[in-house]
PDB file of N, CA, C and O in Angstrom:
ATOM      1  N   MET A   1      10.283  -6.904  14.449  1.00  0.00           N
ATOM      2  CA  MET A   1       9.321  -6.029  13.117  1.00  0.00           C
ATOM      3  C   MET A   1       7.956  -5.534  13.804  1.00  0.00           C
ATOM      4  O   MET A   1       7.587  -5.908  14.917  1.00  0.00           O
ATOM      5  N   ALA A   2       7.307  -4.695  13.030  1.00  0.00           N
ATOM      6  CA  ALA A   2       6.153  -3.916  13.536  1.00  0.00           C
ATOM      7  C   ALA A   2       4.954  -4.206  12.644  1.00  0.00           C
ATOM      8  O   ALA A   2       4.984  -4.691  11.514  1.00  0.00           O
ATOM      9  N   ASP A   3       3.891  -3.823  13.351  1.00  0.00           N
ATOM     10  CA  ASP A   3       2.787  -3.960  12.268  1.00  0.00           C
ATOM     11  C   ASP A   3       2.737  -2.766  11.472  1.00  0.00           C
ATOM     12  O   ASP A   3       3.142  -1.654  11.810  1.00  0.00           O
ATOM     13  N   ILE A   4       2.048  -3.189  10.066  1.00  0.00           N
ATOM     14  CA  ILE A   4       2.017  -2.120   8.980  1.00  0.00           C
ATOM     15  C   ILE A   4       0.475  -2.120   9.004  1.00  0.00           C
ATOM     16  O   ILE A   4      -0.252  -3.094   9.199  1.00  0.00           O
ATOM     17  N   GLU A   5       0.086  -0.748   8.751  1.00  0.00           N
ATOM     18  CA  GLU A   5      -1.367  -0.534   8.383  1.00  0.00           C
ATOM     19  C   GLU A   5      -1.392   0.441   7.353  1.00  0.00           C
ATOM     20  O   GLU A   5      -0.616   1.390   7.242  1.00  0.00           O
ATOM     21  N   LEU A   6      -2.473   0.097   6.499  1.00  0.00           N
ATOM     22  CA  LEU A   6      -2.725   0.831   5.250  1.00  0.00           C
ATOM     23  C   LEU A   6      -4.062   1.259   5.340  1.00  0.00           C
ATOM     24  O   LEU A   6      -4.954   0.425   5.496  1.00  0.00           O
ATOM     25  N   HIS A   7      -4.332   2.598   5.251  1.00  0.00           N
ATOM     26  CA  HIS A   7      -5.955   3.195   5.116  1.00  0.00           C
ATOM     27  C   HIS A   7      -6.114   3.981   3.807  1.00  0.00           C
ATOM     28  O   HIS A   7      -5.426   4.939   3.454  1.00  0.00           O
ATOM     29  N   ALA A   8      -6.906   3.544   3.294  1.00  0.00           N
ATOM     30  CA  ALA A   8      -7.459   4.226   2.028  1.00  0.00           C
ATOM     31  C   ALA A   8      -6.305   4.720   1.250  1.00  0.00           C
ATOM     32  O   ALA A   8      -6.172   5.941   1.173  1.00  0.00           O
ATOM     33  N   ILE A   9      -5.393   3.899   0.620  1.00  0.00           N
ATOM     34  CA  ILE A   9      -4.337   4.263  -0.100  1.00  0.00           C
ATOM     35  C   ILE A   9      -4.910   4.493  -1.423  1.00  0.00           C
ATOM     36  O   ILE A   9      -5.798   3.753  -1.845  1.00  0.00           O
ATOM     37  N   GLU A  10      -4.435   5.515  -2.132  1.00  0.00           N
ATOM     38  CA  GLU A  10      -4.735   5.899  -3.460  1.00  0.00           C
ATOM     39  C   GLU A  10      -3.469   6.406  -4.298  1.00  0.00           C
ATOM     40  O   GLU A  10      -2.656   7.193  -3.813  1.00  0.00           O
ATOM     41  N   LYS A  11      -3.391   6.018  -5.280  1.00  0.00           N
ATOM     42  CA  LYS A  11      -2.295   6.422  -6.163  1.00  0.00           C
ATOM     43  C   LYS A  11      -2.989   6.682  -7.720  1.00  0.00           C
ATOM     44  O   LYS A  11      -3.939   6.081  -8.222  1.00  0.00           O
ATOM     45  N   ARG A  12      -2.223   7.717  -8.254  1.00  0.00           N
ATOM     46  CA  ARG A  12      -2.651   7.940  -9.733  1.00  0.00           C
ATOM     47  C   ARG A  12      -1.389   8.193 -10.585  1.00  0.00           C
ATOM     48  O   ARG A  12      -0.369   8.675 -10.092  1.00  0.00           O
ATOM     49  N   TYR A  13      -1.482   7.904 -11.681  1.00  0.00           N
ATOM     50  CA  TYR A  13      -0.663   8.293 -12.641  1.00  0.00           C
ATOM     51  C   TYR A  13      -1.311   9.097 -13.703  1.00  0.00           C
ATOM     52  O   TYR A  13      -1.969   8.625 -14.630  1.00  0.00           O
ATOM     53  N   GLY A  14      -1.131  10.034 -13.544  1.00  0.00           N
ATOM     54  CA  GLY A  14      -1.922  11.137 -14.634  1.00  0.00           C
ATOM     55  C   GLY A  14      -3.521  10.960 -14.408  1.00  0.00           C
ATOM     56  O   GLY A  14      -3.962  11.094 -13.267  1.00  0.00           O
ATOM     57  N   ASP A  15      -4.263  10.703 -15.327  1.00  0.00           N
ATOM     58  CA  ASP A  15      -5.722  10.467 -15.228  1.00  0.00           C
ATOM     59  C   ASP A  15      -5.923   8.791 -14.677  1.00  0.00           C
ATOM     60  O   ASP A  15      -7.015   8.460 -14.215  1.00  0.00           O
ATOM     61  N   THR A  16      -5.173   8.130 -14.737  1.00  0.00           N
ATOM     62  CA  THR A  16      -5.207   6.766 -14.548  1.00  0.00           C
ATOM     63  C   THR A  16      -5.122   6.508 -12.900  1.00  0.00           C
ATOM     64  O   THR A  16      -4.064   6.710 -12.304  1.00  0.00           O
ATOM     65  N   ARG A  17      -6.134   6.119 -12.324  1.00  0.00           N
ATOM     66  CA  ARG A  17      -6.070   5.338 -10.930  1.00  0.00           C
ATOM     67  C   ARG A  17      -5.536   4.184 -10.791  1.00  0.00           C
ATOM     68  O   ARG A  17      -6.232   3.194 -11.019  1.00  0.00           O
ATOM     69  N   VAL A  18      -4.399   4.062 -10.453  1.00  0.00           N
ATOM     70  CA  VAL A  18      -3.797   2.502 -10.169  1.00  0.00           C
ATOM     71  C   VAL A  18      -4.040   1.884  -8.787  1.00  0.00           C
ATOM     72  O   VAL A  18      -3.802   0.691  -8.600  1.00  0.00           O
ATOM     73  N   VAL A  19      -4.457   2.587  -7.928  1.00  0.00           N
ATOM     74  CA  VAL A  19      -4.648   1.931  -6.516  1.00  0.00           C
ATOM     75  C   VAL A  19      -5.865   2.862  -5.928  1.00  0.00           C
ATOM     76  O   VAL A  19      -5.817   4.089  -5.851  1.00  0.00           O
ATOM     77  N   ASN A  20      -6.856   2.115  -5.570  1.00  0.00           N
ATOM     78  CA  ASN A  20      -8.036   2.848  -5.229  1.00  0.00           C
ATOM     79  C   ASN A  20      -8.286   2.450  -3.681  1.00  0.00           C
ATOM     80  O   ASN A  20      -8.810   1.352  -3.494  1.00  0.00           O
ATOM     81  N   GLY A  21      -8.028   3.076  -2.786  1.00  0.00           N
ATOM     82  CA  GLY A  21      -8.991   3.084  -1.427  1.00  0.00           C
ATOM     83  C   GLY A  21      -8.561   1.818  -0.553  1.00  0.00           C
ATOM     84  O   GLY A  21      -9.269   1.375   0.352  1.00  0.00           O
ATOM     85  N   VAL A  22      -7.224   1.238  -0.953  1.00  0.00           N
ATOM     86  CA  VAL A  22      -6.598   0.011  -0.167  1.00  0.00           C
ATOM     87  C   VAL A  22      -6.429   0.422   1.142  1.00  0.00           C
ATOM     88  O   VAL A  22      -5.875   1.464   1.491  1.00  0.00           O
ATOM     89  N   SER A  23      -7.036  -0.623   2.029  1.00  0.00           N
ATOM     90  CA  SER A  23      -6.913  -0.717   3.509  1.00  0.00           C
ATOM     91  C   SER A  23      -6.612  -2.017   4.060  1.00  0.00           C
ATOM     92  O   SER A  23      -7.443  -2.895   3.828  1.00  0.00           O
ATOM     93  N   LEU A  24      -5.720  -2.284   4.658  1.00  0.00           N
ATOM     94  CA  LEU A  24      -5.345  -3.354   5.278  1.00  0.00           C
ATOM     95  C   LEU A  24      -4.213  -3.502   6.659  1.00  0.00           C
ATOM     96  O   LEU A  24      -3.388  -2.608   6.853  1.00  0.00           O
ATOM     97  N   THR A  25      -4.277  -4.534   7.425  1.00  0.00           N
ATOM     98  CA  THR A  25      -3.440  -4.497   8.566  1.00  0.00           C
ATOM     99  C   THR A  25      -2.348  -5.762   8.267  1.00  0.00           C
ATOM    100  O   THR A  25      -2.795  -6.857   7.927  1.00  0.00           O
ATOM    101  N   ILE A  26      -1.067  -5.571   8.397  1.00  0.00           N
ATOM    102  CA  ILE A  26      -0.317  -6.727   8.417  1.00  0.00           C
ATOM    103  C   ILE A  26       0.278  -6.768   9.868  1.00  0.00           C
ATOM    104  O   ILE A  26       1.176  -5.993  10.197  1.00  0.00           O
ATOM    105  N   ARG A  27      -0.292  -7.770  10.790  1.00  0.00           N
ATOM    106  CA  ARG A  27       0.549  -7.990  11.884  1.00  0.00           C
ATOM    107  C   ARG A  27       2.016  -8.332  11.813  1.00  0.00           C
ATOM    108  O   ARG A  27       2.577  -8.802  10.824  1.00  0.00           O
ATOM    109  N   ASP A  28       2.649  -8.004  13.127  1.00  0.00           N
ATOM    110  CA  ASP A  28       3.895  -8.558  13.142  1.00  0.00           C
ATOM    111  C   ASP A  28       4.011  -9.945  13.102  1.00  0.00           C
ATOM    112  O   ASP A  28       3.207 -10.505  13.848  1.00  0.00           O
ATOM    113  N   GLY A  29       4.806 -10.738  12.428  1.00  0.00           N
ATOM    114  CA  GLY A  29       4.966 -12.030  12.242  1.00  0.00           C
ATOM    115  C   GLY A  29       4.175 -12.754  11.041  1.00  0.00           C
ATOM    116  O   GLY A  29       4.379 -13.912  10.678  1.00  0.00           O
ATOM    117  N   GLU A  30       3.161 -11.790  10.445  1.00  0.00           N
ATOM    118  CA  GLU A  30       2.271 -12.339   9.601  1.00  0.00           C
ATOM    119  C   GLU A  30       2.970 -12.534   8.005  1.00  0.00           C
ATOM    120  O   GLU A  30       3.960 -11.838   7.777  1.00  0.00           O
ATOM    121  N   PHE A  31       2.581 -13.268   7.135  1.00  0.00           N
ATOM    122  CA  PHE A  31       3.082 -13.286   5.748  1.00  0.00           C
ATOM    123  C   PHE A  31       1.750 -12.806   4.917  1.00  0.00           C
ATOM    124  O   PHE A  31       0.595 -13.059   5.260  1.00  0.00           O
ATOM    125  N   LEU A  32       2.171 -12.007   3.669  1.00  0.00           N
ATOM    126  CA  LEU A  32       1.002 -11.707   2.992  1.00  0.00           C
ATOM    127  C   LEU A  32       1.456 -11.738   1.721  1.00  0.00           C
ATOM    128  O   LEU A  32       2.569 -11.350   1.364  1.00  0.00           O
ATOM    129  N   THR A  33       0.397 -12.309   0.856  1.00  0.00           N
ATOM    130  CA  THR A  33       0.884 -12.449  -0.834  1.00  0.00           C
ATOM    131  C   THR A  33      -0.094 -11.722  -1.412  1.00  0.00           C
ATOM    132  O   THR A  33      -1.270 -11.993  -1.166  1.00  0.00           O
ATOM    133  N   LEU A  34       0.205 -10.828  -2.151  1.00  0.00           N
ATOM    134  CA  LEU A  34      -0.578  -9.898  -3.220  1.00  0.00           C
ATOM    135  C   LEU A  34      -0.425 -10.541  -4.708  1.00  0.00           C
ATOM    136  O   LEU A  34       0.581 -10.552  -5.418  1.00  0.00           O
ATOM    137  N   VAL A  35      -1.839 -11.124  -4.997  1.00  0.00           N
ATOM    138  CA  VAL A  35      -2.108 -11.638  -6.393  1.00  0.00           C
ATOM    139  C   VAL A  35      -3.145 -10.844  -7.033  1.00  0.00           C
ATOM    140  O   VAL A  35      -4.215 -10.447  -6.572  1.00  0.00           O
ATOM    141  N   GLY A  36      -2.589 -10.678  -8.263  1.00  0.00           N
ATOM    142  CA  GLY A  36      -3.504 -10.101  -9.320  1.00  0.00           C
ATOM    143  C   GLY A  36      -3.067 -10.032 -10.788  1.00  0.00           C
ATOM    144  O   GLY A  36      -1.923 -10.399 -11.059  1.00  0.00           O
ATOM    145  N   PRO A  37      -3.813  -9.630 -11.675  1.00  0.00           N
ATOM    146  CA  PRO A  37      -3.171  -9.489 -12.797  1.00  0.00           C
ATOM    147  C   PRO A  37      -2.231  -8.404 -13.286  1.00  0.00           C
ATOM    148  O   PRO A  37      -2.192  -7.405 -12.568  1.00  0.00           O
ATOM    149  N   SER A  38      -1.582  -8.405 -14.204  1.00  0.00           N
ATOM    150  CA  SER A  38      -0.419  -7.509 -14.569  1.00  0.00           C
ATOM    151  C   SER A  38      -1.015  -6.024 -14.651  1.00  0.00           C
ATOM    152  O   SER A  38      -2.071  -5.867 -15.265  1.00  0.00           O
ATOM    153  N   GLY A  39      -0.464  -5.080 -14.136  1.00  0.00           N
ATOM    154  CA  GLY A  39      -1.207  -3.826 -14.284  1.00  0.00           C
ATOM    155  C   GLY A  39      -2.187  -3.639 -13.153  1.00  0.00           C
ATOM    156  O   GLY A  39      -2.918  -2.671 -13.357  1.00  0.00           O
ATOM    157  N   CYS A  40      -2.403  -4.219 -12.119  1.00  0.00           N
ATOM    158  CA  CYS A  40      -3.431  -4.051 -11.193  1.00  0.00           C
ATOM    159  C   CYS A  40      -3.001  -3.223  -9.951  1.00  0.00           C
ATOM    160  O   CYS A  40      -3.865  -2.800  -9.183  1.00  0.00           O
ATOM    161  N   GLY A  41      -1.675  -2.984  -9.738  1.00  0.00           N
ATOM    162  CA  GLY A  41      -1.341  -2.240  -8.651  1.00  0.00           C
ATOM    163  C   GLY A  41      -0.474  -2.710  -7.653  1.00  0.00           C
ATOM    164  O   GLY A  41      -0.042  -1.966  -6.773  1.00  0.00           O
ATOM    165  N   LYS A  42      -0.196  -3.889  -7.738  1.00  0.00           N
ATOM    166  CA  LYS A  42       0.588  -4.788  -6.725  1.00  0.00           C
ATOM    167  C   LYS A  42       1.894  -4.260  -6.551  1.00  0.00           C
ATOM    168  O   LYS A  42       2.176  -4.003  -5.381  1.00  0.00           O
ATOM    169  N   SER A  43       2.711  -4.045  -7.349  1.00  0.00           N
ATOM    170  CA  SER A  43       4.272  -3.515  -7.375  1.00  0.00           C
ATOM    171  C   SER A  43       4.225  -2.022  -6.672  1.00  0.00           C
ATOM    172  O   SER A  43       4.997  -1.639  -5.792  1.00  0.00           O
ATOM    173  N   THR A  44       3.139  -1.258  -7.263  1.00  0.00           N
ATOM    174  CA  THR A  44       2.914   0.200  -6.746  1.00  0.00           C
ATOM    175  C   THR A  44       2.698  -0.068  -5.340  1.00  0.00           C
ATOM    176  O   THR A  44       3.567   0.356  -4.579  1.00  0.00           O
ATOM    177  N   LEU A  45       1.729  -0.677  -4.851  1.00  0.00           N
ATOM    178  CA  LEU A  45       1.318  -0.973  -3.336  1.00  0.00           C
ATOM    179  C   LEU A  45       2.623  -1.138  -2.613  1.00  0.00           C
ATOM    180  O   LEU A  45       2.930  -0.357  -1.712  1.00  0.00           O
ATOM    181  N   LEU A  46       3.465  -2.213  -3.009  1.00  0.00           N
ATOM    182  CA  LEU A  46       4.641  -2.689  -2.204  1.00  0.00           C
ATOM    183  C   LEU A  46       5.841  -1.389  -2.281  1.00  0.00           C
ATOM    184  O   LEU A  46       6.562  -1.149  -1.313  1.00  0.00           O
ATOM    185  N   ARG A  47       5.912  -0.719  -3.398  1.00  0.00           N
ATOM    186  CA  ARG A  47       6.795   0.607  -3.461  1.00  0.00           C
ATOM    187  C   ARG A  47       6.295   1.582  -2.640  1.00  0.00           C
ATOM    188  O   ARG A  47       7.118   2.392  -2.213  1.00  0.00           O
ATOM    189  N   ILE A  48       4.843   1.738  -2.225  1.00  0.00           N
ATOM    190  CA  ILE A  48       4.486   2.676  -1.392  1.00  0.00           C
ATOM    191  C   ILE A  48       4.629   2.240   0.316  1.00  0.00           C
ATOM    192  O   ILE A  48       4.890   3.029   1.224  1.00  0.00           O
ATOM    193  N   ILE A  49       4.424   1.035   0.425  1.00  0.00           N
ATOM    194  CA  ILE A  49       4.692   0.459   1.479  1.00  0.00           C
ATOM    195  C   ILE A  49       6.242   0.638   2.033  1.00  0.00           C
ATOM    196  O   ILE A  49       6.529   0.988   3.178  1.00  0.00           O
ATOM    197  N   ALA A  50       7.058   0.364   1.114  1.00  0.00           N
ATOM    198  CA  ALA A  50       8.529   0.527   1.161  1.00  0.00           C
ATOM    199  C   ALA A  50       9.271   2.060   1.307  1.00  0.00           C
ATOM    200  O   ALA A  50      10.429   2.340   1.620  1.00  0.00           O
ATOM    201  N   GLY A  51       8.098   2.945   0.944  1.00  0.00           N
ATOM    202  CA  GLY A  51       8.653   4.258   1.188  1.00  0.00           C
ATOM    203  C   GLY A  51       9.307   4.791  -0.212  1.00  0.00           C
ATOM    204  O   GLY A  51       9.918   5.859  -0.239  1.00  0.00           O
ATOM    205  N   LEU A  52       9.152   4.038  -1.283  1.00  0.00           N
ATOM    206  CA  LEU A  52       9.948   4.359  -2.433  1.00  0.00           C
ATOM    207  C   LEU A  52       9.357   5.207  -3.520  1.00  0.00           C
ATOM    208  O   LEU A  52      10.063   5.688  -4.407  1.00  0.00           O
ATOM    209  N   GLU A  53       7.847   5.422  -3.441  1.00  0.00           N
ATOM    210  CA  GLU A  53       6.993   6.145  -4.028  1.00  0.00           C
ATOM    211  C   GLU A  53       6.001   6.769  -3.001  1.00  0.00           C
ATOM    212  O   GLU A  53       5.741   6.188  -1.947  1.00  0.00           O
ATOM    213  N   ALA A  54       5.460   7.960  -3.335  1.00  0.00           N
ATOM    214  CA  ALA A  54       4.579   8.599  -2.320  1.00  0.00           C
ATOM    215  C   ALA A  54       3.266   7.941  -2.999  1.00  0.00           C
ATOM    216  O   ALA A  54       3.091   7.482  -4.128  1.00  0.00           O
ATOM    217  N   GLN A  55       2.322   8.083  -1.767  1.00  0.00           N
ATOM    218  CA  GLN A  55       0.679   7.633  -2.403  1.00  0.00           C
ATOM    219  C   GLN A  55       0.140   9.046  -2.555  1.00  0.00           C
ATOM    220  O   GLN A  55       0.800   9.992  -2.127  1.00  0.00           O
ATOM    221  N   ASP A  56      -1.114   9.235  -3.189  1.00  0.00           N
ATOM    222  CA  ASP A  56      -1.733  10.367  -3.504  1.00  0.00           C
ATOM    223  C   ASP A  56      -2.766  10.777  -2.234  1.00  0.00           C
ATOM    224  O   ASP A  56      -3.199  11.891  -1.939  1.00  0.00           O
ATOM    225  N   GLY A  57      -2.969   9.658  -1.682  1.00  0.00           N
ATOM    226  CA  GLY A  57      -4.187   9.951  -0.560  1.00  0.00           C
ATOM    227  C   GLY A  57      -3.819   8.485   0.408  1.00  0.00           C
ATOM    228  O   GLY A  57      -3.169   7.479   0.124  1.00  0.00           O
ATOM    229  N   GLY A  58      -4.454   8.838   1.479  1.00  0.00           N
ATOM    230  CA  GLY A  58      -4.246   7.758   2.568  1.00  0.00           C
ATOM    231  C   GLY A  58      -3.331   7.806   3.418  1.00  0.00           C
ATOM    232  O   GLY A  58      -2.698   8.859   3.478  1.00  0.00           O
ATOM    233  N   GLU A  59      -3.013   6.822   4.234  1.00  0.00           N
ATOM    234  CA  GLU A  59      -1.954   6.913   5.003  1.00  0.00           C
ATOM    235  C   GLU A  59      -1.352   5.450   5.328  1.00  0.00           C
ATOM    236  O   GLU A  59      -2.068   4.448   5.332  1.00  0.00           O
ATOM    237  N   VAL A  60       0.091   5.423   5.611  1.00  0.00           N
ATOM    238  CA  VAL A  60       0.784   4.152   5.700  1.00  0.00           C
ATOM    239  C   VAL A  60       1.299   4.480   6.986  1.00  0.00           C
ATOM    240  O   VAL A  60       1.863   5.551   7.213  1.00  0.00           O
ATOM    241  N   ARG A  61       1.087   3.418   7.995  1.00  0.00           N
ATOM    242  CA  ARG A  61       1.760   3.150   9.274  1.00  0.00           C
ATOM    243  C   ARG A  61       2.539   2.187   9.639  1.00  0.00           C
ATOM    244  O   ARG A  61       2.141   1.024   9.578  1.00  0.00           O
ATOM    245  N   VAL A  62       3.626   2.462  10.025  1.00  0.00           N
ATOM    246  CA  VAL A  62       4.503   1.150  10.378  1.00  0.00           C
ATOM    247  C   VAL A  62       5.086   1.353  11.858  1.00  0.00           C
ATOM    248  O   VAL A  62       5.840   2.274  12.175  1.00  0.00           O
ATOM    249  N   GLY A  63       4.625   0.364  12.696  1.00  0.00           N
ATOM    250  CA  GLY A  63       4.788   0.529  14.194  1.00  0.00           C
ATOM    251  C   GLY A  63       3.957   1.614  14.647  1.00  0.00           C
ATOM    252  O   GLY A  63       4.467   2.264  15.560  1.00  0.00           O
ATOM    253  N   GLY A  64       2.835   1.986  14.268  1.00  0.00           N
ATOM    254  CA  GLY A  64       1.972   2.909  14.797  1.00  0.00           C
ATOM    255  C   GLY A  64       2.353   4.627  14.453  1.00  0.00           C
ATOM    256  O   GLY A  64       1.842   5.591  15.022  1.00  0.00           O
ATOM    257  N   THR A  65       3.279   4.659  13.480  1.00  0.00           N
ATOM    258  CA  THR A  65       3.839   5.938  13.247  1.00  0.00           C
ATOM    259  C   THR A  65       3.644   5.915  11.676  1.00  0.00           C
ATOM    260  O   THR A  65       3.745   4.906  10.978  1.00  0.00           O
ATOM    261  N   CYS A  66       3.345   7.207  11.230  1.00  0.00           N
ATOM    262  CA  CYS A  66       3.413   7.496   9.652  1.00  0.00           C
ATOM    263  C   CYS A  66       4.900   7.654   9.053  1.00  0.00           C
ATOM    264  O   CYS A  66       5.062   7.878   7.853  1.00  0.00           O
TER     265      CYS A  66
END
């Protein structure tokens, strides 16, 4: 497995911003839990990390590459 780095991730649906400036690093071997209320962008962020959805801003790096 490789490190996953998120830098200033943003996502909008129309005029609604659902992810705003999320930055984090998940190191190889770490576990991460996303917790929050319904509609706060948890699933959207996971879809962006998985490459199933494009972000509107920021950068996702897996193993040091975009």
